[in-house]
MARMAR-399928 format. One record per residue (C-alpha): z, x, y. Coordinates in steps of 0.5 Angstrom, whole numbers, plus 2048, in hexadecimal, padded with zeros to 3 digits. Layout:
<sites>
up Z, east X, north Y
...
</sites>
This chain:
<sites>
up 800, east 800, north 800
up 7FE, east 802, north 807
up 803, east 800, north 80D
up 7FF, east 7FD, north 813
up 802, east 801, north 819
up 800, east 803, north 820
up 7FD, east 809, north 81D
up 7F8, east 805, north 818
up 7F7, east 800, north 81E
up 7F5, east 805, north 823
up 7F0, east 808, north 81E
up 7EC, east 802, north 81E
up 7EC, east 7FF, north 825
up 7E5, east 7FF, north 828
up 7E5, east 802, north 82F
up 7DE, east 802, north 832
up 7DB, east 808, north 835
up 7D6, east 809, north 83B
up 7D0, east 807, north 836
up 7D3, east 801, north 834
up 7D0, east 7FA, north 835
up 7D2, east 7F3, north 834
up 7CE, east 7F3, north 82D
up 7D0, east 7FA, north 82B
up 7D8, east 7F8, north 82C
up 7D7, east 7F3, north 826
up 7D6, east 7EB, north 827
up 7DA, east 7E7, north 822
up 7D7, east 7E0, north 821
up 7DD, east 7DA, north 820
up 7DB, east 7D4, north 81C
up 7E2, east 7D1, north 81D
up 7E6, east 7CA, north 81F
up 7E4, east 7C3, north 81E
up 7E5, east 7BC, north 821
up 7EB, east 7BC, north 81D
up 7EE, east 7C3, north 81F
up 7EA, east 7C5, north 825
up 7F0, east 7CA, north 828
up 7EE, east 7CF, north 822
up 7E7, east 7D0, north 825
up 7EB, east 7D2, north 82C
up 7F0, east 7D6, north 829
up 7EB, east 7DA, north 824
up 7E7, east 7DC, north 82A
up 7EC, east 7DE, north 82E
up 7EF, east 7E3, north 829
up 7E8, east 7E5, north 828
up 7E7, east 7E7, north 82F
up 7EE, east 7EA, north 830
up 7EB, east 7F0, north 82B
up 7E6, east 7F2, north 830
up 7DF, east 7F0, north 82D
up 7D9, east 7F0, north 831
up 7D7, east 7E9, north 830
up 7DA, east 7E3, north 82C
up 7D6, east 7DE, north 82A
up 7D8, east 7D7, north 828
up 7D5, east 7D1, north 824
up 7D8, east 7CB, north 822
up 7D9, east 7C4, north 823
up 7D7, east 7C1, north 82A
up 7DF, east 7C0, north 82C
up 7E1, east 7C7, north 82A
up 7DB, east 7CA, north 82E
up 7DD, east 7C6, north 834
up 7E5, east 7C8, north 833
up 7E3, east 7D0, north 832
up 7DE, east 7D0, north 838
up 7E3, east 7CD, north 83C
up 7E9, east 7D2, north 83A
up 7E4, east 7D8, north 83A
up 7DD, east 7D8, north 83E
up 7DB, east 7DF, north 83C
up 7DA, east 7DC, north 835
up 7D3, east 7DB, north 832
up 7D2, east 7D4, north 82F
up 7CD, east 7D4, north 829
up 7CA, east 7D8, north 824
up 7C6, east 7DF, north 825
up 7C8, east 7E6, north 824
up 7CE, east 7E8, north 821
up 7D2, east 7ED, north 81D
up 7D7, east 7E9, north 819
up 7D9, east 7E1, north 818
up 7DF, east 7DD, north 817
up 7DF, east 7D7, north 814
up 7E5, east 7D2, north 812
up 7EA, east 7D2, north 817
up 7EC, east 7CB, north 819
up 7E6, east 7C8, north 815
up 7E7, east 7C1, north 812
up 7E2, east 7BD, north 80D
up 7DD, east 7BC, north 812
up 7DB, east 7C4, north 813
up 7DA, east 7C4, north 80B
up 7D2, east 7C5, north 80B
up 7D2, east 7C9, north 812
up 7D6, east 7CF, north 80E
up 7D1, east 7D0, north 809
up 7CC, east 7D1, north 80F
up 7D0, east 7D7, north 812
up 7D2, east 7DA, north 80B
up 7CB, east 7DA, north 809
up 7C9, east 7DD, north 810
up 7CE, east 7E3, north 80F
up 7CC, east 7E4, north 808
up 7C4, east 7E4, north 80A
up 7C6, east 7E9, north 810
up 7CA, east 7ED, north 80D
up 7D0, east 7EC, north 811
up 7D7, east 7EB, north 80F
up 7DA, east 7E4, north 80F
up 7E2, east 7E3, north 810
up 7E4, east 7DD, north 80C
up 7EA, east 7D9, north 80F
up 7EE, east 7D2, north 80D
up 7E9, east 7CD, north 80C
up 7E4, east 7D1, north 809
up 7E8, east 7D5, north 804
up 7E7, east 7D1, north 7FE
up 7E0, east 7D3, north 7FF
up 7E2, east 7DB, north 7FF
up 7E0, east 7DC, north 7F8
up 7D9, east 7DA, north 7F9
up 7D7, east 7DD, north 7FF
up 7DA, east 7E4, north 7FD
up 7D5, east 7E3, north 7F7
up 7CF, east 7E2, north 7FC
up 7D2, east 7E7, north 802
up 7D5, east 7EE, north 800
up 7D9, east 7EE, north 807
up 7DE, east 7E8, north 807
up 7E5, east 7E8, north 809
up 7EA, east 7E2, north 807
up 7F0, east 7E1, north 80B
up 7F4, east 7DC, north 807
up 7FC, east 7DB, north 809
up 801, east 7DB, north 803
up 800, east 7D4, north 801
up 7F8, east 7D5, north 801
up 7F8, east 7DB, north 7FD
up 7FC, east 7D7, north 7F8
up 7F7, east 7D2, north 7F8
up 7F1, east 7D7, north 7F7
up 7F4, east 7DB, north 7F2
up 7F5, east 7D4, north 7EE
up 7ED, east 7D3, north 7EF
up 7EC, east 7DA, north 7EB
up 7F1, east 7D8, north 7E5
up 7F7, east 7DC, north 7E8
up 7FE, east 7D9, north 7E8
up 801, east 7DB, north 7EE
up 806, east 7D6, north 7F2
up 807, east 7D6, north 7F9
up 80D, east 7D9, north 7F8
up 80A, east 7DF, north 7F3
up 805, east 7E1, north 7F9
up 80B, east 7E1, north 7FE
up 80F, east 7E5, north 7F9
up 809, east 7EA, north 7F8
up 804, east 7E9, north 7FE
up 801, east 7F0, north 7FD
up 800, east 7EF, north 7F5
up 7FD, east 7E8, north 7F7
up 7F8, east 7EB, north 7FC
up 7F6, east 7F0, north 7F7
up 7F5, east 7EC, north 7F2
up 7F1, east 7E7, north 7F6
up 7ED, east 7EC, north 7F9
up 7EB, east 7EE, north 7F2
up 7E9, east 7E7, north 7F0
up 7E5, east 7E5, north 7F6
up 7E2, east 7EC, north 7F7
up 7E3, east 7EC, north 7FE
up 7E9, east 7EE, north 803
up 7EF, east 7EA, north 803
up 7F4, east 7E9, north 809
up 7FA, east 7E5, north 806
up 7FE, east 7E3, north 80C
up 806, east 7E2, north 80C
up 80C, east 7E5, north 80F
up 809, east 7EC, north 80C
up 801, east 7EB, north 80C
up 7FD, east 7EF, north 807
up 7F6, east 7F1, north 807
up 7F3, east 7F3, north 801
up 7EC, east 7F6, north 7FE
up 7E8, east 7F4, north 7F8
up 7EA, east 7FC, north 7F6
up 7F1, east 7FA, north 7F6
up 7F3, east 7FE, north 7FD
up 7F8, east 7FA, north 801
up 7FA, east 7FA, north 808
up 801, east 7F6, north 80A
up 804, east 7F4, north 810
up 80B, east 7F2, north 811
up 80B, east 7ED, north 817
up 810, east 7F0, north 81C
up 812, east 7E8, north 81E
up 812, east 7E1, north 81B
up 810, east 7DE, north 822
up 809, east 7E0, north 820
up 809, east 7DB, north 81A
up 807, east 7D5, north 81F
up 801, east 7D0, north 81F
up 7FA, east 7D3, north 820
up 7FD, east 7DA, north 81F
up 7F8, east 7DB, north 819
up 7F2, east 7D8, north 81D
up 7F3, east 7DE, north 822
up 7F4, east 7E3, north 81D
up 7ED, east 7E1, north 81A
up 7EA, east 7E2, north 820
up 7ED, east 7E9, north 821
up 7EA, east 7EB, north 81A
up 7E3, east 7E8, north 81B
up 7E3, east 7EC, north 822
up 7E6, east 7F2, north 81F
up 7E1, east 7F2, north 819
up 7DB, east 7F0, north 81E
up 7DD, east 7F7, north 821
up 7DC, east 7FB, north 81B
up 7D6, east 7F8, north 819
up 7D3, east 7F9, north 820
up 7D5, east 800, north 81F
up 7D2, east 801, north 819
up 7CB, east 7FE, north 81B
up 7CB, east 803, north 821
up 7CB, east 808, north 81C
up 7C6, east 805, north 817
up 7CB, east 805, north 811
up 7CE, east 7FF, north 80E
up 7D5, east 7FD, north 80C
up 7D8, east 7FC, north 805
up 7DE, east 7F7, north 804
up 7E3, east 7FD, north 804
up 7E1, east 7FE, north 80B
up 7E3, east 7F8, north 80E
up 7EB, east 7F9, north 80B
up 7EC, east 7FD, north 811
up 7EA, east 7F9, north 817
up 7ED, east 7F3, north 814
up 7F4, east 7F6, north 813
up 7F3, east 7F9, north 81A
up 7F2, east 7F1, north 81C
up 7F8, east 7EF, north 818
up 7FD, east 7F4, north 81B
up 7FA, east 7F3, north 822
up 7FC, east 7EC, north 822
up 803, east 7ED, north 81F
up 805, east 7F2, north 825
up 802, east 7ED, north 82A
up 806, east 7E8, north 827
up 80C, east 7EC, north 827
up 80B, east 7EE, north 82E
up 80A, east 7E7, north 830
up 810, east 7E4, north 82D
up 814, east 7EA, north 831
up 816, east 7EE, north 82A
up 812, east 7F4, north 82D
up 811, east 7F5, north 834
up 80B, east 7F7, north 838
up 80B, east 7FE, north 835
up 80C, east 7FB, north 82E
up 813, east 7FE, north 82E
up 818, east 7F9, north 82B
up 81C, east 7F5, north 830
up 822, east 7F4, north 82B
up 821, east 7ED, north 82D
up 820, east 7E7, north 828
up 81A, east 7E5, north 82C
up 818, east 7DE, north 82E
up 813, east 7D8, north 82C
up 80C, east 7DA, north 82D
up 805, east 7D6, north 82B
up 7FF, east 7D9, north 829
up 7FC, east 7D9, north 830
up 801, east 7DE, north 832
up 7FF, east 7E3, north 82C
up 7F8, east 7E3, north 82F
up 7FB, east 7E5, north 836
up 7FF, east 7EA, north 833
up 7F9, east 7EE, north 82F
up 7F6, east 7F2, north 834
up 7FC, east 7F5, north 836
up 7FE, east 7F6, north 82F
up 7F7, east 7F9, north 82E
up 7F8, east 7FE, north 834
up 7FF, east 800, north 832
up 7FD, east 802, north 82B
up 7F7, east 806, north 82D
</sites>
């Protein structure tokens, strides 16, 4: 097991250089939210923007598009050039056919696909079509997906051995897996794992997972864009570092927002205070700077 610490995070943070432009800095595309859960679209886009890609695309239900563009006018609506896509966050049944379109586009274009929440049950199929898939279940969803593979892991068992569950699921699904909990573990099909112990439980709040999914998509889009500039292609193992980076950055930002850590990411000695998911988004840029 590798610990996700500030050194690991700093190694994967993407800082633009003088020759960079908006496309070379990475373009994540988010197909998230639904008429039932429109807030997930806004939170995921906010998380993606906070990591520093050159552009964020959003494509989804009309109501969600209106909310996203109202919150973040810099977002580009609709399809187009992108480096990684996120599906599933905040989806309801009305989005079922839409997910297949985005997943197929990623497979055809050779782009990484981040699979969250409502799209997780299809992760096995999409990993068969696309070698660059990242699945992001929480402990309950991890238990359900393992059951689909014929493995008997209760939620309590996943919580007890979250690293083992992540490694097993990554092997079975042949993709990078992020099992989210008090400890969050990132695992690859080869069995490599990276784990992060949350500095505070204040980050366990509605929408925090949507923010994290957007951050992961942006981090992966950045490394994909960099590979394209070099004329190389990514392997599934290449995704683990940027994914782990996003997990740790999210955790430190949550702790800073809650007052557990100060502006320099040093412990305050406080028990902290309640936060909401948008507080995490606001704290990411400073955490990014301090970790560098």
